[in-house]
C-alpha positions in Angstrom: 98.3 119.6 86.0 95.6 119.1 83.4 92.2 117.6 84.1 93.0 114.2 82.6 96.2 113.8 84.7 94.4 115.0 87.8 91.6 112.5 87.5 93.8 109.6 86.6 96.0 110.3 89.6 93.0 110.4 91.9 92.2 106.7 91.1 94.2 103.6 91.9 96.9 103.3 89.2 97.4 99.6 89.6 95.6 97.3 92.0 98.7 95.2 92.5 100.6 98.0 94.2 97.8 98.7 96.6 97.0 95.1 97.5 100.2 93.2 97.0 98.2 90.3 95.6 99.8 88.1 92.9 98.1 87.8 89.5 95.2 87.2 89.1 94.9 90.0 91.6 91.3 89.4 92.7 91.1 85.6 92.5 88.9 84.9 95.5 85.4 83.6 96.2 83.0 85.5 94.0 79.5 86.4 95.1 78.1 89.5 93.4 77.7 89.2 89.7 78.2 92.5 88.0 77.7 93.9 84.5 79.7 96.8 83.1 78.1 99.1 80.5 80.7 101.3 78.9 84.2 99.9 79.3 86.4 102.9 78.3 88.6 104.8 80.7 86.2 105.6 83.5 84.1 102.6 83.1 87.2 100.5 83.9 88.0 102.8 86.8 84.8 101.9 88.5 84.9 98.3 87.5 88.4 97.9 89.1 87.2 99.7 92.2 84.3 97.1 92.4 86.7 94.2 92.1 88.9 95.7 94.8 85.9 95.9 97.2 86.0 92.1 97.1 83.5 89.3 96.6 82.7 90.6 93.1 82.9 89.2 89.6 82.3 91.2 86.5 80.5 88.6 84.3 79.6 90.8 81.4 80.8 93.9 79.6 79.0 96.0 76.9 80.6 98.6 74.7 80.0 99.9 71.2 83.8 100.2 70.6 85.2 96.7 69.9 88.7 97.8 71.0 87.3 99.0 74.4 85.4 95.8 74.7 88.3 93.4 73.9 90.8 95.4 76.0 88.5 95.5 79.0 87.7 91.8 78.8 91.4 91.0 78.6 92.2 93.2 81.6 89.3 92.0 83.7 90.1 88.4 83.0 93.7 89.0 84.2 92.4 90.7 87.4 89.7 88.3 88.4 90.7 85.1 86.8 87.5 84.6 84.8 86.5 86.0 81.5 83.4 88.3 81.2 81.0 87.9 78.3 81.2 90.7 75.8 78.3 92.5 74.2 77.9 95.3 71.6 74.4 96.1 72.9 73.8 96.8 76.6 70.3 95.4 76.3 71.7 91.9 75.7 73.8 92.2 78.8 70.7 93.1 80.8 69.0 89.9 79.7 71.5 87.7 81.6 69.7 85.7 84.2 72.5 85.7 86.8 73.2 89.4 86.7 73.0 91.0 90.2 74.1 94.6 89.7 75.1 97.1 87.0 77.8 99.7 86.6 77.2 102.5 84.0 80.3 104.3 82.8 79.1 105.5 79.4 78.9 109.2 78.2 76.2 111.2 79.8 73.8 111.2 76.9 73.4 107.4 77.2 72.8 107.3 81.0 69.0 107.6 81.0 68.0 104.8 78.7 70.6 102.4 80.2 69.7 103.3 83.8 65.9 103.0 83.3 66.4 99.6 81.5 68.4 98.4 84.5 65.7 99.6 86.9 63.1 97.7 84.9 65.1 94.6 85.7 65.1 95.6 89.4 68.9 95.6 89.3 71.0 97.7 91.7 72.8 100.5 89.7 76.0 102.5 90.1 75.8 105.3 87.6 78.5 107.8 86.8 77.8 111.5 87.1 76.3 113.7 85.6 73.1 111.9 86.2 71.5 112.7 82.9 72.0 115.0 79.9 68.9 117.1 80.5 66.6 117.8 83.5 63.6 115.9 82.3 65.7 112.8 81.8 66.9 113.1 85.4 63.3 113.3 86.6 62.5 110.1 84.6 65.4 108.4 86.2 64.3 109.3 89.7 60.8 108.0 89.0 62.2 104.7 87.6 64.4 104.1 90.6 61.5 104.9 93.0 59.3 102.5 91.2 61.9 99.8 91.1 63.0 100.3 94.7 66.5 99.3 93.8 69.8 100.4 95.4 71.3 103.3 93.4 74.6 105.1 93.9 75.5 108.1 91.7 79.2 108.7 91.1 79.8 111.8 93.1 82.8 110.3 94.8 83.9 113.4 96.6 81.2 112.6 99.1 83.9 110.3 100.5 86.5 113.1 100.7 87.9 113.7 104.1 88.8 117.3 103.5 85.2 118.2 102.5 83.9 116.3 105.6 86.2 118.3 107.8 85.1 121.5 106.2 81.5 120.6 107.0 82.5 120.1 110.7 84.3 123.5 110.8 81.3 125.3 109.4 78.9 123.5 111.7 81.0 124.4 114.7 80.5 128.1 113.8 84.2 128.8 113.3 83.6 131.1 110.3 80.3 132.4 111.6 77.3 133.1 109.4 77.9 132.4 105.7 76.8 135.1 103.2 78.7 133.9 100.0 80.2 130.8 98.6 82.6 130.8 95.6 83.7 127.7 93.6 86.0 127.4 90.7 88.2 125.1 88.6 90.6 126.9 86.3 92.9 125.0 84.0 94.2 124.8 80.5 92.7 121.7 78.7 94.3 119.9 75.9 91.8 120.1 73.1 91.3 117.3 70.6 91.4 117.6 66.8 88.2 119.2 65.4 88.6 118.2 61.8 85.7 116.0 60.5 87.0 112.5 59.7 86.0 108.9 59.7 85.5 107.4 63.2 88.0 104.6 64.2 87.2 101.3 62.6 86.5 99.8 66.0 83.8 102.4 66.9 80.2 102.2 66.0 79.6 105.9 65.9 75.9 105.7 65.2 75.4 103.6 68.3 77.7 105.8 70.4 75.6 108.9 69.6 72.5 107.0 70.5 69.6 109.3 71.4 71.7 112.4 71.0 72.3 114.2 67.7 74.5 112.3 65.4 77.2 114.9 64.5 79.9 114.3 62.0 82.7 112.5 63.8 85.9 114.3 64.9 88.3 113.4 67.8 86.9 116.5 69.7 83.5 114.8 69.9 84.6 111.2 70.6 86.2 109.3 73.4 87.4 111.4 76.4 86.9 114.7 74.5 83.1 114.6 74.4 82.8 116.4 77.7 83.4 119.8 75.9 81.0 119.1 73.1 77.6 120.7 73.8 75.6 117.8 72.2 77.2 115.2 74.5 78.8 116.6 77.6 77.7 120.3 77.7 81.0 121.7 79.0 83.3 122.2 81.9 80.8 123.2 84.6 78.6 120.2 83.9 81.5 117.7 83.6 84.0 118.7 86.3 82.6 121.7 88.1 79.6 119.7 89.1 81.7 118.0 91.8 82.2 121.3 93.6 78.6 122.2 93.3 77.7 118.8 94.7 80.0 119.3 97.6 78.6 122.7 98.4 75.1 121.2 98.5 76.3 118.4 100.7 78.1 120.5 103.1 75.4 123.1 103.4 72.4 120.8 103.1 71.0 122.8 100.2 68.3 121.5 97.9 67.8 123.2 94.5 68.6 126.8 93.8 65.8 129.3 93.8 67.4 131.5 91.1 70.2 130.9 88.5 72.0 133.2 86.1 75.1 132.8 84.0 77.3 134.8 81.7 80.4 134.0 79.8 81.6 133.0 76.4 84.2 131.4 74.2 87.2 133.7 74.0 90.4 131.7 74.0 89.2 128.4 72.5 87.2 129.6 69.5 87.0 126.9 66.9 88.0 124.3 69.4 84.8 124.0 71.5 81.2 125.1 71.5 80.8 125.4 75.3 82.1 128.4 77.3 85.8 128.6 78.1 84.9 131.5 80.5 81.8 131.3 82.8 80.4 133.0 85.8 77.2 131.5 87.2 75.3 132.6 90.3 73.0 130.2 92.0 70.9 131.4 94.9 70.4 128.8 97.6 68.3 129.9 100.6 69.4 133.5 100.2 73.1 132.6 99.9 74.8 133.2 96.5 76.9 130.3 95.2 79.2 131.9 92.5 80.9 129.6 90.0 83.9 130.7 87.9 86.0 129.0 85.4 88.7 130.1 82.9 90.1 127.5 80.6 92.9 129.7 79.6 95.6 131.9 81.3 97.5 131.2 84.5 94.4 130.7 86.7 94.8 132.2 90.2 98.0 134.0 91.1 98.4 131.4 93.8 97.7 128.1 91.9 96.6 126.3 95.1 93.3 128.1 94.7 92.7 127.1 91.1 90.4 124.2 92.1 88.2 124.4 95.2 85.5 126.2 97.2 85.6 129.4 99.3 83.1 129.6 102.1 82.9 133.2 103.2 81.6 133.8 106.7 81.5 136.8 109.1 84.3 135.3 111.3 86.5 134.0 108.5 86.9 132.4 105.1 87.4 128.6 104.6 88.9 127.3 101.4 88.6 123.5 100.8 90.0 121.4 97.9 90.5 117.7 97.4 93.5 117.5 99.7 93.7 120.6 101.8 91.9 123.1 103.9 92.9 126.8 104.5 91.1 128.6 107.3 91.7 132.4 107.5 89.9 134.1 110.5 88.7 137.7 110.1 91.2 140.4 111.3 94.3 142.1 110.0 96.6 140.2 112.2 95.0 136.8 112.0 97.0 133.8 111.0 95.7 131.2 108.5 95.5 127.6 109.5 96.4 125.0 106.9 95.3 121.3 107.1 96.6 118.7 104.7 93.9 116.0 104.4 94.5 113.7 101.5 91.8 111.3 100.2 93.5 109.3 97.5 90.9 106.5 97.5 87.6 108.3 97.4 86.6 106.7 94.1 87.4 103.2 95.5 85.5 103.9 98.7 82.5 105.3 96.8 82.2 102.1 94.7 82.9 99.9 97.8 80.0 101.6 99.6 77.7 100.6 96.7 78.9 97.0 96.7 78.4 96.8 100.5 74.9 98.3 100.2 74.0 95.7 97.6 75.4 92.8 99.5 73.6 93.7 102.7 70.5 95.2 101.1 71.0 98.3 103.1 70.1 101.5 101.2 71.2 103.6 104.2 74.8 102.9 103.3 74.5 104.9 100.1 75.9 108.5 100.3 74.6 109.7 96.9 71.1 108.3 96.2 69.3 109.2 93.0 67.5 112.3 94.4 70.8 113.8 95.4 72.4 113.0 92.0 69.4 114.7 90.4 69.6 117.9 92.3 73.3 118.5 91.8 73.0 117.6 88.1 69.9 119.8 87.6 71.6 122.7 89.3 74.4 122.9 86.7 72.0 122.1 83.9 70.0 125.2 85.0 73.2 127.3 84.9 73.8 126.2 81.3 70.2 127.0 80.3 70.6 130.4 81.9 73.8 130.9 79.9 72.2 129.7 76.6 69.2 132.0 77.1 71.1 134.9 78.7 68.5 135.1 81.4 67.9 134.8 85.1 65.8 131.7 85.8 63.5 130.9 88.7 63.1 127.3 89.8 59.8 126.0 91.2 60.5 123.1 93.6 56.8 122.1 93.6 56.5 121.6 89.9 60.2 120.9 89.4 60.4 123.3 86.5 61.6 126.8 85.4 58.7 129.1 86.3 59.5 132.4 84.7 60.8 131.7 81.1 58.9 129.4 78.7 61.8 129.4 76.2 64.2 128.3 78.9 61.7 125.7 80.2 61.6 124.2 76.8 65.3 123.4 77.1 64.7 121.1 80.1 64.2 118.3 77.6 66.1 117.7 74.3 64.3 115.9 71.5 65.7 112.3 71.0 67.1 111.3 67.6 64.8 109.3 65.3 64.7 105.7 66.4 64.9 106.4 70.1 62.0 107.1 72.5 62.3 109.6 75.4 61.2 108.0 78.6 57.9 109.3 80.0 57.7 111.0 83.4 
């Protein structure tokens, strides 16, 4: 199963099947007025999850692709029985007087400016992961949210996953003893988009889509969906998908930021198709425990494919493997028998958005499972790994100054210059 199929299957395919409601599916008393910024694939995933939470109306949508905009307005109108207003520029959406919350589902390089603009309006924000493109952007977002005092949920939906929650219980109970190593990986063979330079689709404002990031010549490999593998926009597999497993390790273990990070790899099988590593090993030291990340975007993955995507917690008394839907516990000893627990969590995305909606309606920040600070730490961890890869160095992180302390060249990569016409936020 490829990444796109996996993620699509993890969300609600049609709300009608789940609810049994006739069309319009969500026609009910509306209370919370929401704006959606970025209405492509995943923007619509979180918008429909918000509608399913109930008592919500999407009153506005902003997207720089006119097809995305019209298609999303048509679908949302069908689902909720009322038509959202459409905008090309998210800033016009944020000027609406009756707006009460914002969902951000744009590519990562746009998150910071849109998030901070929403914070300046004191609006609650649900923002997709990764939090930001670079570390300094993430710090600016944290500061903006603290100043605004608004409710913020970052889209690490696996914090709702029951298998990972059970794994945390098993580790806390001491069933695998003292941990000395953690391994995480996601191996798969992606379908790579066409790399030939061409005109963007007529519906897409490519200049606006690139925004503060470099404006590269358009190709399908850089545009919708495929941008995650482009260094200038998504920064590759670890930052896009592997970040979920890193976030779960931090959540389960209660880790903050890593003290040291190193990474090695390269582009071996996908040369000419991507500029981010198709093979990577990164080691992140948390409180003396190495967290070792692997990915291979080629080959068969693991000999036993059930281990292609997940986390291994290695303790003195046993090893615990956890993935989205299952746990495998293997105690130490030649004659030990492994224990397998099937624990599906098919609705973690819906539950994560619903948690945000409930927090906003009640004004209770304690309901939020991934506040801005947590989103920053998980994002900055994988960003550090990519800086270590780019500089071929071992990096030391100073928690007090929130910076790389041992390599000036690497520290300079914590902030990417914005394109002319865009202003980086100040910290």
